[in-house]
C-alpha positions, -999 to +999 in steps of 0.1 A: +379-225-211+354-193-207+333-202-179+294-196-189+285-177-161+263-192-126+229-166-126+230-159-091+196-168-068+188-143-046+186-148-009+162-167+003+146-142+033+136-118-006+123-146-017+107-156+009+094-121+010+088-116-025+066-146-025+054-139+004+044-101-005+027-120-037-001-141-021-008-127+007-020-096-011-037-116-042-044-148-028-053-133+011-035-133+044-061-165+058-063-184+030-026-183+023-010-213+042+027-211+057+039-237+036+026-227+000+049-199+008+071-218+019+074-239-016+065-213-042+097-194-018+122-225-029+131-216+013+131-239+039+113-237+074+143-226+085+141-192+069+109-187+077+115-195+113+148-179+116+142-142+109+099-148+123+084-162+150+057-174+126+031-165+102+016-132+123+049-118+120+054-128+088+022-110+080+031-077+095+067-074+077+044-079+049+026-048+055+053-030+069+072-037+032+039-023+014+038+010+039+075+014+026+070+003-010+044+031-012+061+053+010+086+057-011+062+057-050+044+083-038+074+097-023+093+099-054+060+105-072+055+144-056+088+150-062+100+182-059+057+197-054+041+214-026+010+222-031-018+199-020-030+193-050+001+180-064+010+155-033-027+147-033-026+139-075+005+118-071-011+097-042-039+088-068-012+082-100+011+062-075-026+037-063-038+041-104-007+029-117-002+001-091-045-007-102-030-017-131-007-043-127-023-078-134-043-091-095-046-062-079-077-066-059-072-031-041-058-013-008-034-039+007-042-028+045-082-025+041-081-068+022-057-069+061-078-055+080-114-070+067-087-106+072-080-098+111-106-074+124-087-076+160-084-045+176-051-056+181-040-074+145-011-066+128-033-058+098-053-026+122-020-013+138-003-012+103-028+002+086-033+028+109-001+037+106-001+037+063-035+058+066-016+078+096+016+089+073-005+097+037-028+118+064+001+130+084+014+142+039-011+159+031-010+182+063+026+189+053+015+208+025-017+229+041+006+245+072-011+270+084-046+258+070-071+264+086-096+233+091-066+217+079-071+186+095-110+182+081-093+189+049-069+164+049-095+136+063-122+149+035-088+134+005-086+103+021-119+100+019-117+103-014-085+080-020-100+051-002-131+052-018-114+052-053-089+028-042-120+006-031-145+017-063-118+004-088-111-030-071-148-036-082-152-020-114-117-019-126-106+013-149-096+051-147-135+058-140-128+057-102-089+076-102-108+101-127-132+110-100-115+107-075-097+138-093-127+157-100-139+152-063-107+165-047-106+190-073-137+204-060-132+200-024-100+224-026-118+248-043-145+250-018-118+257+010-101+284-014-137+302-012-150+297+021 
């Protein structure tokens, strides 16, 4: 007798995290209830409360996952490149690719902070951690460069602006403008 292979279900925690990631990003943190996440993930409450103290911890895990996924995608995109221009272009390439996905709403961290503006919120902690990691990655390319911190900050403003702009006006125009702006900033730095 030939057995039909059974499709293996993903573990409950994985389904919970994937569903939380999708719903918290596309519909918002405050608009998405725990029960909705549990229902769509098809997991019991025990899966949530066996791994997290509650929704706040789940939100923290969601933002941590977003951070890891973004940094991993950027690292893969950068490859062996070491110049500031190449690294910044990698930032923009990853963001542009993500902006083309259905349901794109902009930077997950900015959206989270807009919903959870309290100074001690998980959203603020993760947004600060994420943006600092991105800026630090840029600073790695600027060793010994005068005013490196200022230049990295200018590039971060361009990056954040591209994410916001493309969320409001979908399409490639924001990323084209961000690339041109970064080239202008970097060219001025080389001349001065």
